[in-house]
VMD Tcl script that draws the C-alpha trace (Angstrom):
set ca {
  {4.41 -0.75 -17.48}
  {0.65 0.25 -17.50}
  {-0.03 0.88 -13.86}
  {-0.01 4.20 -12.03}
  {3.61 5.47 -11.57}
  {4.55 6.17 -7.96}
  {6.94 9.08 -7.80}
  {8.60 10.38 -4.58}
  {10.73 13.61 -4.19}
  {12.85 14.20 -1.18}
  {14.39 17.67 -0.76}
  {15.92 19.69 1.95}
  {13.78 22.81 2.15}
  {10.42 24.24 1.11}
  {10.92 25.60 -2.41}
  {13.71 23.12 -3.34}
  {10.99 21.04 -5.11}
  {10.47 23.89 -7.62}
  {13.60 22.80 -9.58}
  {11.69 19.74 -10.68}
  {8.24 21.35 -10.26}
  {7.21 21.04 -13.83}
  {8.02 17.31 -13.80}
  {6.09 16.71 -10.56}
  {3.18 18.56 -11.97}
  {3.28 16.70 -15.37}
  {3.16 13.28 -13.76}
  {0.54 14.28 -11.24}
  {-1.78 15.79 -13.84}
  {-1.40 12.64 -15.93}
  {-2.86 10.62 -13.05}
  {0.22 9.41 -11.36}
  {0.81 9.25 -7.62}
  {3.28 11.97 -6.52}
  {4.52 12.34 -2.93}
  {6.90 14.96 -1.54}
  {9.12 14.61 1.57}
  {10.63 17.84 2.89}
  {13.46 17.37 5.30}
  {13.22 20.74 7.16}
  {10.67 23.53 7.66}
  {13.06 26.13 6.32}
  {13.12 28.01 9.57}
  {16.64 29.42 9.24}
  {16.09 30.97 5.82}
  {16.34 34.70 4.95}
  {12.99 36.36 4.94}
  {12.40 38.42 1.82}
  {9.11 40.04 2.73}
  {8.41 42.47 5.45}
  {4.77 41.57 5.99}
  {4.58 37.78 5.62}
  {6.87 36.29 8.33}
  {9.13 36.90 11.28}
  {11.91 34.68 12.49}
  {9.53 33.32 15.11}
  {6.78 32.45 12.46}
  {8.92 31.55 9.54}
  {8.63 27.75 9.99}
  {4.88 27.99 10.10}
  {4.79 30.32 7.13}
  {7.02 28.13 5.00}
  {4.97 25.10 5.93}
  {1.91 26.83 4.56}
  {3.81 27.95 1.51}
  {4.84 24.45 0.64}
  {1.34 23.17 1.18}
  {0.19 25.89 -1.28}
  {2.85 24.78 -3.76}
  {1.75 21.13 -3.51}
  {-1.73 22.06 -4.31}
  {-0.63 23.96 -7.38}
  {1.57 21.05 -8.56}
  {-0.99 18.34 -7.80}
  {1.15 16.56 -5.24}
  {-1.04 14.07 -3.47}
  {0.85 13.82 -0.12}
  {3.29 16.02 1.67}
  {5.43 14.57 4.63}
  {7.97 16.19 6.87}
  {11.13 14.85 8.52}
  {11.54 17.92 10.79}
  {15.28 17.88 10.59}
  {16.95 21.19 11.67}
  {17.23 23.76 8.87}
  {20.92 24.56 8.39}
  {22.09 21.50 10.29}
  {20.81 18.41 8.36}
  {24.44 17.03 8.55}
  {24.11 16.89 12.25}
  {21.55 14.04 11.89}
  {23.69 10.88 12.15}
  {23.52 8.82 8.90}
  {22.23 5.75 10.74}
  {19.47 7.65 12.34}
  {18.48 9.38 9.12}
  {18.37 6.13 7.17}
  {16.20 4.67 9.87}
  {13.75 7.52 9.42}
  {13.67 7.37 5.70}
  {13.48 3.58 4.97}
  {10.02 3.14 6.53}
  {8.74 5.74 4.16}
  {10.39 4.17 1.19}
  {9.15 0.73 2.02}
  {5.62 1.98 2.70}
  {5.30 4.28 -0.30}
  {7.16 1.80 -2.65}
  {8.06 4.47 -5.27}
  {9.05 3.51 -8.72}
  {10.88 6.75 -9.10}
  {12.84 8.66 -6.41}
  {14.13 12.16 -7.01}
  {16.60 14.16 -4.84}
  {19.35 16.71 -4.83}
  {22.57 15.89 -6.80}
  {25.78 15.17 -4.93}
  {26.95 18.80 -5.44}
  {23.55 20.13 -4.29}
  {22.95 22.15 -7.48}
  {24.65 24.74 -5.40}
  {26.75 23.68 -2.50}
  {24.28 24.15 0.35}
  {25.33 21.83 3.11}
  {21.69 20.71 3.72}
  {21.29 19.81 -0.02}
  {24.43 17.68 0.10}
  {23.48 16.02 3.39}
  {20.05 15.16 2.17}
  {21.58 13.65 -1.00}
  {23.93 11.55 1.00}
  {21.14 10.28 3.37}
  {18.68 9.52 0.55}
  {21.29 7.55 -1.38}
  {22.05 5.51 1.69}
  {18.34 4.90 2.36}
  {17.81 3.88 -1.33}
  {20.28 1.05 -0.85}
  {19.09 0.09 2.68}
  {15.43 -0.09 1.58}
  {16.35 -2.79 -0.95}
  {18.40 -4.82 1.62}
  {16.25 -7.57 3.10}
  {18.68 -7.91 6.03}
  {18.22 -4.16 6.98}
  {15.56 -3.67 9.67}
  {12.89 -6.15 8.54}
  {10.59 -4.61 11.10}
  {10.31 -1.57 8.74}
  {8.40 -3.73 6.18}
  {9.37 -5.86 3.18}
  {12.43 -4.73 1.26}
  {11.69 -2.51 -1.70}
  {14.36 -2.14 -4.40}
  {13.40 1.23 -5.83}
  {13.64 0.87 -9.57}
  {15.26 4.27 -10.24}
  {16.95 7.12 -8.40}
  {17.32 10.36 -10.19}
  {18.97 13.62 -9.19}
  {18.14 16.98 -10.59}
  {20.51 18.29 -13.26}
  {21.16 21.71 -14.73}
  {22.95 21.33 -18.18}
  {25.32 23.85 -19.52}
  {22.74 24.75 -22.14}
  {20.43 26.17 -19.33}
  {23.18 28.47 -18.18}
  {23.50 29.83 -21.76}
  {19.77 30.62 -21.76}
  {19.53 32.62 -18.55}
  {21.25 36.00 -18.48}
  {23.43 36.34 -15.42}
  {22.83 32.80 -14.11}
  {26.56 31.87 -14.26}
  {27.35 34.90 -12.06}
  {24.44 34.55 -9.67}
  {25.30 33.49 -6.14}
  {23.25 32.22 -3.20}
  {24.45 34.00 -0.03}
  {24.68 31.66 2.95}
  {26.58 32.16 6.25}
  {28.89 34.65 4.63}
  {29.55 32.51 1.57}
  {28.52 33.19 -2.01}
  {27.55 29.86 -3.50}
  {27.35 29.34 -7.26}
  {25.00 27.04 -9.14}
  {26.66 24.01 -10.61}
  {26.35 23.01 -14.26}
  {26.18 19.41 -15.37}
  {27.88 18.50 -18.63}
  {25.22 18.06 -21.34}
  {26.45 14.51 -22.11}
  {25.76 13.51 -18.44}
  {22.02 14.16 -18.81}
  {20.04 10.92 -18.82}
  {16.49 12.14 -18.88}
  {14.96 15.39 -20.25}
  {11.29 15.78 -19.40}
  {8.95 17.92 -21.59}
  {7.19 20.21 -19.17}
  {5.42 22.57 -21.65}
  {1.98 21.36 -20.53}
  {2.77 21.90 -16.84}
  {4.97 24.98 -16.88}
  {2.11 27.33 -15.78}
  {1.68 25.01 -12.68}
  {5.38 25.46 -11.86}
  {5.21 29.24 -12.24}
  {2.04 29.31 -10.02}
  {3.73 26.97 -7.44}
  {6.75 29.28 -7.16}
  {4.44 32.21 -6.43}
  {3.39 30.29 -3.24}
  {6.94 30.65 -1.72}
  {6.55 34.40 -1.20}
  {8.87 34.55 1.79}
  {11.68 33.34 -0.44}
  {11.23 35.74 -3.39}
  {14.56 37.47 -3.32}
  {13.93 40.73 -5.30}
  {17.51 40.46 -6.69}
  {17.21 36.80 -7.57}
  {17.59 35.52 -11.08}
  {14.00 34.23 -11.34}
  {12.37 37.07 -9.41}
  {13.47 39.47 -12.14}
  {12.87 37.21 -15.01}
  {9.78 37.81 -17.24}
  {7.26 34.99 -17.18}
  {7.54 34.45 -20.84}
  {11.25 33.69 -20.47}
  {10.35 31.40 -17.51}
  {7.95 29.49 -19.75}
  {10.71 28.96 -22.37}
  {13.41 27.99 -19.81}
  {11.22 25.74 -17.68}
  {9.69 23.94 -20.71}
  {12.14 21.13 -20.07}
  {13.62 19.75 -16.86}
  {16.69 17.51 -16.64}
  {17.88 14.58 -14.63}
  {20.79 12.21 -14.09}
  {19.96 8.59 -13.33}
  {22.22 8.08 -10.31}
  {21.32 4.51 -9.42}
  {18.84 1.88 -10.33}
  {17.53 -1.65 -9.84}
  {16.63 -2.32 -13.55}
  {17.76 -5.23 -15.71}
  {20.03 -3.07 -17.88}
  {21.31 0.42 -18.20}
  {19.30 3.01 -20.24}
  {20.17 5.19 -23.17}
  {19.07 8.84 -22.84}
  {15.38 9.13 -22.50}
  {12.40 11.49 -22.09}
  {10.15 9.59 -19.71}
  {10.92 8.76 -16.05}
  {9.02 5.49 -16.51}
  {11.56 4.36 -19.22}
  {12.82 0.89 -18.45}
  {10.10 -0.08 -16.01}
  {8.14 -3.24 -16.53}
  {5.52 -5.44 -14.81}
  {8.03 -6.86 -12.32}
  {8.39 -3.32 -10.89}
  {4.79 -3.28 -9.65}
}
mol new
graphics top color blue
foreach p $ca { graphics top sphere $p radius 0.5 }
foreach p [lrange $ca 0 end-1] q [lrange $ca 1 end] { graphics top cylinder $p $q radius 0.2 }
display resetview
C-alpha cells in the first residue's frame, strides 16, 4: 500500500495517548494522517500542581495540555466527545456508537487504536471506551447500520495498546506501582509476550513522546513511576511500543509484525 496511512487513536482522557505517543509521532513525522479522539476532558482527575489548575479550571487546562501534546506528536486533528470524566460507562452503548460511527465513516482510518479490554489498568473509563470503540468498529462496517451516517467503512485493523511482561522487567517498581482512584489501588496489567502482534520501533520519535508528556503538567504525579524516571531510561524503555491486533477486515491473519500498515493493500484505500 503506497498511499498515506490514516491512523486514528481513541482514548478516554487527555494523557492516555502518551502510551502510544511514540507510535503516533513516528507515523505522523513520516507523512501519515494521524487523528486523535479524546472521550473526556479529564475534569475529574487529581491535580498534581498547585499553580496550574483548580477543580473549576481543570477541564480547560487539560484541554490545552492535550492540544500542546498533539503539536509535539504531530497529530493533525484533535476531536472531543465530551463524555463525563469518571462516568463514561453511563453513556448508553447505542448512544455512544451513534456518536462514534460518523467519525469512523468520515475519517475512514486504516488503523484504529484504543485501550485494551483490561484498560492497561482497570480504570472504568478505559474499559468503557474500549467496549464502545469495539462496538463502533463493527457498526461502521455494517451497511445496514444508520446509512445516513455515510457509506459503510470496514476499518482494516483495530489495535489495542499492550504492555508486555518484558517491559515490567525493565522498569524498577512498575509491578508494584498503583494508580489510586476512588479509594482503590489499580495495578497495571501485563500482556503475555506471545500475545504481542506488533512492536513498533520508536527510537526516532521517542524525544517527541518525552516532550509530549511534559505538556501534561497537571498530571505529573511526583511519586509516579515516570515522573521519577531519568530521561535516559525513558528513552530506552519507550524505544519500542507494543500492540495486540484485536480485530481486522483483512484477507488473512497476520504473523507478528513491526509496521501498523502490514497486511494493507490497494483495496483498503
